[in-house]
N, C-alpha and C positions, 0 to 999 in steps of 0.2 A: 459176298461174305461167306466165310468158311462155316461148315456145319459140323457139329460134333455130337455124337450120341454116347451116352454113358449108361451102362446097366450094371447094377451091383447084385451080388449073390453071396449070402453067408455060407461059409463052408467050415467044417471042423478043422482046426489047426492041429495037425498031428504032433507038432513039437510041443505044444502047450497042453494037450489033452491029458497028459500024465498027471498034471497038477489040477485037481478039480477046483481049487480056490483061486486059480489064476484068472484075473479079470480079462486077460487077452486070450482066453482059451478058444474063442471063435476067430476064424480068419474071414477074409472077404476076398472075393474075386471081382475085379472091376473090369468089365469089357468095354473097350473104347473103340469107336469107329468114326472115321472121317478125318479131318485135318486138325492137328493140334498146333496152333500158331498163336501169334499175339492176340488175335481176336477171340480165341477159344480157350487159351491156357487158364484163364480165371475160372471158367466153368469146370475144367478138370480139377483145378485146385480145390474148388468148393466141394466137388464130389469126393475127393480124397481126404479132405479135412474131416468129413463125417465118419471116416473109417478108423478103426483101431485094431490092434493085434497084428497079425501077419496079413499083408495085402498083396495079392497077386494081380498085377495089371496086365491084362491080355490085350496085346496090341495088334492082333491079327487083322483087325479091320481098319487100322490106321494107314492112310494113304500118304500122309505127309506129317512131319514133325520138325519144328524149328527150335532154336535155342531157348525160347520162352517155354516151350513144352518140356524140353529136357530139364530146364531149371525147376519146373514144377514137380517133376518126378524126383529130382534130387532133394528138394526141400521136403517133400512128403516122406521120402525115405529117411532123412535125418530126423524128422519129428517122430516117426514111428519107431525108429531105432532107439531114440532117447526114452521112449515110453516102454521099451522092452519088446517091441514087435519088430517089424521089418517090412520091406517092400521089394518085391521081385517082379521083373518084367518077363512075360511069357509070350511066345508066339509072335515075335516082331516080324513084320514083312521084311523082305530082303533089303529094301530101301532103308527102312528104319534100323535094321540090324547093322547095316553098313555105317550109318551115322553114329550109332552107339559105339561101334568099334573105333571109328575115327576120332571120337571125342574121349576115348578111354573109359566110357561109362558102362561098357558091356560087362566088365568084371564086377563093378560096383552094384549093378542092378540085375546080375544074372541069377537064374534059379539053380 
């Protein structure tokens, strides 16, 4: 069974900090490590569901991601965008970056 680790850290959202009354003024960095696949995508989805504002998903520790993981990222991005925030992928490994490029998601999820 694949293992996935998720750590979240609140960070100031530079884009929203100009508006003090903005409920999305804080962003979140989500660091993901391990394999994101059918077995672990739900865990990632639950972690992202708790996030609001601008979310940066750091994939530097991801060794593998499949279509269920990519779908989870796109769904989270769509939800966050509809709420006025967003989702950006940062530091993908070469393997993950290549998959993002092949699927056309690198531009959708790029920082």
